[in-house]
ZADOVEX-946431 format. One record per residue: residue number from 0; chain; x, y, z of N, C-alpha, C, CB in turn. Coordinates in nm, 4 decimals, m for minus. Glycine has a CB too. Example, Ala and Ser with C-alpha at 12.3 -4.5 7.8 and 13.67 -1.06 7.14 Angstrom:
BEGIN
0|A|1.3190|m0.5690|0.7800|1.2300|m0.4500|0.7800|1.3200|m0.3300|0.7800|1.1308|m0.4473|0.9046
1|A|1.2850|m0.2250|0.7080|1.3670|m0.1060|0.7140|1.2900|0.0030|0.7870|1.4084|m0.0598|0.5725
END
This chain:
BEGIN
0|A|m1.8988|0.3559|3.9475|m1.9546|0.2764|3.8427|m1.9780|0.1347|3.8966|m1.8623|0.2760|3.7188
1|A|m2.0870|0.0754|3.8569|m2.1135|m0.0604|3.9023|m2.0335|m0.1612|3.8202|m2.2635|m0.0916|3.8935
2|A|m2.0402|m0.2860|3.8562|m1.9630|m0.3906|3.7896|m2.0004|m0.4019|3.6426|m1.9842|m0.5244|3.8590
3|A|m2.1290|m0.3950|3.6139|m2.1751|m0.4033|3.4752|m2.1191|m0.2868|3.3937|m2.3297|m0.4040|3.4692
4|A|m2.1226|m0.1688|3.4501|m2.0692|m0.0497|3.3830|m1.9196|m0.0611|3.3595|m2.0989|0.0753|3.4650
5|A|m1.8480|m0.1170|3.4565|m1.7034|m0.1367|3.4409|m1.6723|m0.2334|3.3267|m1.6425|m0.1890|3.5718
6|A|m1.7519|m0.3404|3.3167|m1.7304|m0.4383|3.2112|m1.7536|m0.3762|3.0738|m1.8220|m0.5589|3.2309
7|A|m1.8584|m0.2957|3.0620|m1.8887|m0.2304|2.9349|m1.7755|m0.1340|2.8984|m2.0247|m0.1551|2.9426
8|A|m1.7304|m0.0562|2.9950|m1.6213|0.0383|2.9724|m1.4954|m0.0369|2.9289|m1.5935|0.1215|3.1003
9|A|m1.4655|m0.1465|2.9967|m1.3488|m0.2286|2.9651|m1.3585|m0.2853|2.8236|m1.3346|m0.3426|3.0668
10|A|m1.4749|m0.3359|2.7857|m1.4936|m0.3922|2.6521|m1.4832|m0.2849|2.5442|m1.6287|m0.4623|2.6429
11|A|m1.5349|m0.1652|2.5726|m1.5228|m0.0557|2.4770|m1.3763|m0.0183|2.4560|m1.6026|0.0666|2.5249
12|A|m1.2990|m0.0169|2.5649|m1.1561|0.0144|2.5535|m1.0836|m0.0904|2.4698|m1.0918|0.0239|2.6927
13|A|m1.1180|m0.2160|2.4904|m1.0567|m0.3231|2.4116|m1.0928|m0.3067|2.2641|m1.1020|m0.4622|2.4633
14|A|m1.2197|m0.2823|2.2371|m1.2653|m0.2656|2.0986|m1.1953|m0.1463|2.0329|m1.4191|m0.2467|2.0939
15|A|m1.1834|m0.0371|2.1046|m1.1175|0.0812|2.0497|m0.9695|0.0562|2.0234|m1.1340|0.1991|2.1445
16|A|m0.9033|m0.0164|2.1122|m0.7615|m0.0429|2.0914|m0.7415|m0.1365|1.9724|m0.6988|m0.1033|2.2182
17|A|m0.8310|m0.2320|1.9531|m0.8227|m0.3210|1.8371|m0.8460|m0.2415|1.7095|m0.9253|m0.4363|1.8484
18|A|m0.9467|m0.1557|1.7106|m0.9761|m0.0729|1.5938|m0.8576|0.0174|1.5626|m1.1032|0.0113|1.6169
19|A|m0.7986|0.0774|1.6652|m0.6834|0.1641|1.6466|m0.5669|0.0861|1.5876|m0.6428|0.2284|1.7791
20|A|m0.5440|m0.0350|1.6375|m0.4354|m0.1190|1.5870|m0.4612|m0.1570|1.4421|m0.4196|m0.2453|1.6733
21|A|m0.5871|m0.1901|1.4095|m0.6218|m0.2242|1.2709|m0.5953|m0.1067|1.1785|m0.7692|m0.2670|1.2606
22|A|m0.6282|0.0140|1.2231|m0.6047|0.1342|1.1433|m0.4558|0.1549|1.1220|m0.6665|0.2577|1.2110
23|A|m0.3764|0.1380|1.2282|m0.2319|0.1532|1.2152|m0.1753|0.0484|1.1209|m0.1641|0.1434|1.3520
24|A|m0.2214|m0.0764|1.1338|m0.1764|m0.1825|1.0445|m0.2142|m0.1518|0.9007|m0.2353|m0.3167|1.0869
25|A|m0.3342|m0.0995|0.8813|m0.3816|m0.0661|0.7479|m0.2942|0.0427|0.6855|m0.5282|m0.0208|0.7531
26|A|m0.2619|0.1453|0.7620|m0.1763|0.2534|0.7120|m0.0377|0.1989|0.6797|m0.1663|0.3685|0.8155
27|A|0.0152|0.1137|0.7668|0.1451|0.0514|0.7393|0.1402|m0.0294|0.6112|0.1881|m0.0380|0.8560
28|A|0.0324|m0.1050|0.5915|0.0170|m0.1856|0.4697|0.0120|m0.0974|0.3458|m0.1100|m0.2715|0.4779
29|A|m0.0564|0.0149|0.3559|m0.0682|0.1068|0.2425|0.0691|0.1620|0.2041|m0.1650|0.2226|0.2763
30|A|0.1430|0.2094|0.3035|0.2754|0.2644|0.2743|0.3703|0.1558|0.2246|0.3336|0.3322|0.3988
31|A|0.3557|0.0356|0.2763|0.4368|m0.0771|0.2290|0.4034|m0.1065|0.0825|0.4129|m0.2037|0.3172
32|A|0.2763|m0.1016|0.0472|0.2344|m0.1243|m0.0916|0.2907|m0.0174|m0.1843|0.0814|m0.1268|m0.1016
33|A|0.2895|0.1064|m0.1388|0.3435|0.2154|m0.2200|0.4930|0.1970|m0.2400|0.3147|0.3517|m0.1545
34|A|0.5627|0.1610|m0.1348|0.7069|0.1392|m0.1456|0.7368|0.0206|m0.2383|0.7685|0.1150|m0.0058
35|A|0.6592|m0.0857|m0.2277|0.6777|m0.2000|m0.3174|0.6507|m0.1620|m0.4627|0.5863|m0.3153|m0.2758
36|A|0.5497|m0.0808|m0.4854|0.5175|m0.0361|m0.6209|0.6313|0.0486|m0.6777|0.3856|0.0440|m0.6216
37|A|0.6892|0.1331|m0.5934|0.8023|0.2156|m0.6381|0.9215|0.1275|m0.6759|0.8431|0.3162|m0.5277
38|A|0.9480|0.0267|m0.5932|1.0599|m0.0646|m0.6218|1.0353|m0.1427|m0.7507|1.0813|m0.1624|m0.5043
39|A|0.9117|m0.1881|m0.7717|0.8785|m0.2603|m0.8942|0.8993|m0.1716|m1.0167|0.7335|m0.3107|m0.8892
40|A|0.8627|m0.0436|m1.0029|0.8808|0.0513|m1.1129|1.0301|0.0708|m1.1411|0.8135|0.1873|m1.0797
41|A|1.1093|0.0876|m1.0354|1.2537|0.1032|m1.0524|1.3142|m0.0217|m1.1179|1.3212|0.1305|m0.9162
42|A|1.2705|m0.1385|m1.0739|1.3191|m0.2636|m1.1331|1.2823|m0.2722|m1.2810|1.2617|m0.3847|m1.0574
43|A|1.1606|m0.2321|m1.3134|1.1160|m0.2356|m1.4527|1.1983|m0.1403|m1.5390|0.9670|m0.2000|m1.4621
44|A|1.2287|m0.0215|m1.4853|1.3124|0.0728|m1.5606|1.4525|0.0156|m1.5817|1.3209|0.2085|m1.4871
45|A|1.5023|m0.0528|m1.4808|1.6343|m0.1145|m1.4923|1.6346|m0.2241|m1.5995|1.6781|m0.1727|m1.3567
46|A|1.5291|m0.3048|m1.6016|1.5167|m0.4080|m1.7054|1.5153|m0.3426|m1.8437|1.3877|m0.4928|m1.6839
47|A|1.4355|m0.2364|m1.8589|1.4260|m0.1676|m1.9874|1.5619|m0.1136|m2.0319|1.3246|m0.0534|m1.9788
48|A|1.6350|m0.0552|m1.9384|1.7652|0.0031|m1.9724|1.8678|m0.1028|m2.0113|1.8178|0.0843|m1.8554
49|A|1.8482|m0.2256|m1.9666|1.9480|m0.3293|m1.9895|1.9063|m0.4385|m2.0880|1.9822|m0.3919|m1.8606
50|A|1.7846|m0.4323|m2.1369|1.7385|m0.5368|m2.2287|1.8100|m0.5222|m2.3633|1.5839|m0.5298|m2.2476
51|A|1.8539|m0.6355|m2.4156|1.9222|m0.6337|m2.5453|1.8487|m0.7184|m2.6486|2.0657|m0.6835|m2.5301
52|A|1.7671|m0.8084|m2.6035|1.6926|m0.8957|m2.6938|1.5727|m0.8194|m2.7505|1.6462|m1.0250|m2.6203
53|A|1.5666|m0.8057|m2.8832|1.4548|m0.7305|m2.9436|1.3173|m0.7860|m2.9079|1.4695|m0.7294|m3.0934
54|A|1.3100|m0.9158|m2.8826|1.1814|m0.9760|m2.8457|1.1332|m0.9307|m2.7079|1.1924|m1.1275|m2.8483
55|A|1.2231|m0.8824|m2.6261|1.1866|m0.8417|m2.4898|1.1664|m0.6911|m2.4740|1.2928|m0.8873|m2.3937
56|A|1.1949|m0.6150|m2.5755|1.1813|m0.4690|m2.5654|1.0365|m0.4290|m2.5401|1.2327|m0.4012|m2.6934
57|A|0.9421|m0.4860|m2.6144|0.8007|m0.4535|m2.5925|0.7570|m0.4914|m2.4514|0.7126|m0.5253|m2.6959
58|A|0.8023|m0.6068|m2.4049|0.7714|m0.6486|m2.2677|0.8238|m0.5461|m2.1678|0.8318|m0.7876|m2.2381
59|A|0.9481|m0.5029|m2.1869|1.0089|m0.4073|m2.0932|0.9334|m0.2742|m2.0939|1.1573|m0.3839|m2.1287
60|A|0.8949|m0.2287|m2.2113|0.8187|m0.1031|m2.2217|0.6854|m0.1165|m2.1485|0.7947|m0.0650|m2.3706
61|A|0.6159|m0.2262|m2.1727|0.4866|m0.2503|m2.1069|0.5032|m0.2572|m1.9554|0.4228|m0.3808|m2.1590
62|A|0.6068|m0.3248|m1.9104|0.6319|m0.3403|m1.7661|0.6574|m0.2040|m1.7012|0.7527|m0.4348|m1.7414
63|A|0.7370|m0.1193|m1.7653|0.7634|0.0150|m1.7113|0.6343|0.0947|m1.7037|0.8674|0.0900|m1.7980
64|A|0.5582|0.0918|m1.8106|0.4328|0.1679|m1.8156|0.3348|0.1197|m1.7079|0.3682|0.1555|m1.9554
65|A|0.3182|m0.0112|m1.6955|0.2226|m0.0670|m1.5986|0.2637|m0.0382|m1.4553|0.2089|m0.2174|m1.6184
66|A|0.3910|m0.0553|m1.4245|0.4347|m0.0328|m1.2861|0.4312|0.1153|m1.2498|0.5761|m0.0881|m1.2653
67|A|0.4610|0.2016|m1.3454|0.4521|0.3458|m1.3194|0.3076|0.3864|m1.2909|0.5072|0.4261|m1.4395
68|A|0.2152|0.3330|m1.3693|0.0736|0.3663|m1.3488|0.0241|0.3178|m1.2129|m0.0122|0.3053|m1.4604
69|A|0.0651|0.1995|m1.1721|0.0250|0.1475|m1.0414|0.0791|0.2369|m0.9293|0.0752|0.0022|m1.0232
70|A|0.2049|0.2745|m0.9401|0.2674|0.3599|m0.8387|0.1981|0.4958|m0.8306|0.4167|0.3789|m0.8694
71|A|0.1757|0.5592|m0.9445|0.1114|0.6907|m0.9414|m0.0334|0.6805|m0.8940|0.1167|0.7559|m1.0801
72|A|m0.1018|0.5715|m0.9283|m0.2381|0.5505|m0.8803|m0.2412|0.5431|m0.7277|m0.2973|0.4221|m0.9410
73|A|m0.1517|0.4652|m0.6690|m0.1481|0.4526|m0.5227|m0.1161|0.5865|m0.4572|m0.0445|0.3472|m0.4802
74|A|m0.0234|0.6615|m0.5147|0.0089|0.7936|m0.4599|m0.1117|0.8872|m0.4640|0.1255|0.8558|m0.5369
75|A|m0.1833|0.8863|m0.5764|m0.3023|0.9711|m0.5879|m0.4081|0.9315|m0.4856|m0.3606|0.9626|m0.7295
76|A|m0.4238|0.8014|m0.4640|m0.5231|0.7541|m0.3678|m0.4881|0.7981|m0.2262|m0.5347|0.6020|m0.3740
77|A|m0.3632|0.7876|m0.1882|m0.3238|0.8271|m0.0526|m0.3366|0.9790|m0.0361|m0.1783|0.7812|m0.0222
78|A|m0.3018|1.0550|m0.1400|m0.3103|1.2002|m0.1322|m0.4552|1.2476|m0.1235|m0.2420|1.2632|m0.2528
79|A|m0.5435|1.1782|m0.1926|m0.6845|1.2182|m0.1923|m0.7600|1.1648|m0.0698|m0.7525|1.1693|m0.3199
80|A|m0.6976|1.0726|0.0022|m0.7622|1.0177|0.1203|m0.8572|0.9029|0.0911|m0.8359|1.1249|0.1904
81|A|m0.8605|0.8551|m0.0335|m0.9523|0.7481|m0.0725|m0.9031|0.6092|m0.0374|m0.9776|0.7548|m0.2187
82|A|m0.7821|0.5970|0.0089|m0.7234|0.4655|0.0286|m0.7603|0.4029|0.1620|m0.5751|0.4746|0.0172
83|A|m0.8107|0.4797|0.2530|m0.8464|0.4260|0.3848|m0.9803|0.3622|0.3718|m0.8473|0.5355|0.4953
END
């Protein structure tokens, strides 16, 4: 291979490794988001189970419902392959 060909090959390898790293980072971010959503849902359920102030019961119910929906949405997206 000539020098020009070597440079092109080298640049393609760099581009591919960056793309591969971005994909790995993206997958890590997705799983991190799912784990965070699960923790938020667990925290919301804990708040609901421990709330004693009647003014906060509706808030706790809404928080549980919203965090559960976010978590299940992310799971469905990863399972269907739409999240990438």
